[in-house]
C-alpha angles and dihedrals in degrees: 000000000000118000118229119232117244095236120028127193089258089049090061091065092051090045093051090047091054092046090049092050091048091049092049091049090049092049093048093049092046091050089050089050091052090047089053089051090054091049092050091050090049091051091046092052091049090049092052090049090051090050091050091048090049091051090048092052092045091054089047091051092049091047093051093047094050116117099247090050092048091049089051091051090048091055092043095054096034096240123163117231106202135121110255119237094242117038135149140190134214121238115203117211132179088247096051145289121309124184115227126185122209144138 
């Protein structure tokens, strides 16, 4: 009884085909991984820009609501800053809303 070799000449073509398919799969998966990395970096950059814009708008809001700026706007638009004679405030309870007046 003749023993068969583990790899025959015809098996080399099948082996090389399997290796080529595995290499192509590896290259495709690795390129997808690199593409995901670029997308993550792009999203991270957009997030950092949004944070910077948010910080800018927050500083602008604080600057516009500062007392000297508000006093300047009051003078500019001719508004009167005084407490009215009759004013009220609203107290919120768990049960419901009740209107209270006070000074």
